[in-house]
C-alpha positions in Angstrom: -36.6 8.3 38.1 -35.3 5.7 35.7 -32.7 3.1 36.6 -30.2 4.9 34.4 -30.8 8.2 36.1 -30.4 6.6 39.5 -27.1 5.0 38.4 -25.9 8.3 37.0 -26.7 10.1 40.2 -24.9 7.5 42.3 -21.8 7.6 40.0 -21.9 11.4 40.2 -22.1 11.3 44.0 -19.2 8.8 44.2 -17.1 10.9 41.9 -17.9 14.1 43.9 -16.9 12.3 47.2 -13.7 11.1 45.5 -12.8 14.6 44.3 -13.6 16.1 47.7 -11.4 13.5 49.4 -8.6 14.2 47.0 -8.9 17.9 47.5 -8.8 17.5 51.3 -5.8 15.3 51.1 -4.0 17.6 48.7 -4.7 20.6 51.0 -3.3 18.7 54.0 -0.2 17.5 52.1 0.4 21.0 50.7 0.3 22.4 54.2 2.7 19.7 55.4 5.1 20.5 52.6 5.1 24.2 53.3 5.7 23.5 57.0 8.6 21.2 56.1 10.1 23.7 53.7 9.8 26.5 56.3 11.0 24.3 59.3 13.7 22.2 57.6 14.8 23.4 54.2 15.0 27.1 54.6 17.1 27.0 57.8 19.5 24.5 56.1 19.8 26.6 53.0 20.6 29.7 55.1 23.2 27.8 57.1 24.9 26.3 54.1 24.7 29.6 52.2 26.4 31.4 55.1 29.1 28.7 55.2 29.6 29.0 51.5 29.9 32.7 51.6 32.4 32.5 54.4 34.4 29.9 52.5 34.3 32.1 49.4 35.4 35.1 51.3 38.3 33.2 52.8 39.4 32.0 49.3 39.1 35.5 47.9 41.3 36.8 50.8 43.9 34.1 50.0 43.8 35.0 46.3 44.2 38.7 47.2 47.3 37.8 49.3 48.7 35.8 46.4 48.2 38.6 44.0 49.9 41.1 46.4 52.9 38.7 46.8 53.2 38.3 43.0 53.2 42.1 42.5 55.8 42.6 45.2 58.0 39.9 43.6 57.8 41.4 40.2 
């Protein structure tokens, strides 16, 4: 094996280790992100969505009352 071949193999091995480390880190970070989304974001969105729907329902009810009063006054 020539010196050049040995250096190419060493560089290739370092590159492969780097890619493997990056892939491992990426898999862990992705799993952490999914867990965070499921544990924190989804419940918060559900809570705020429910509140927003209740607020909208209240405002629509008030608007319906207003329209009824306007019709009665006409």
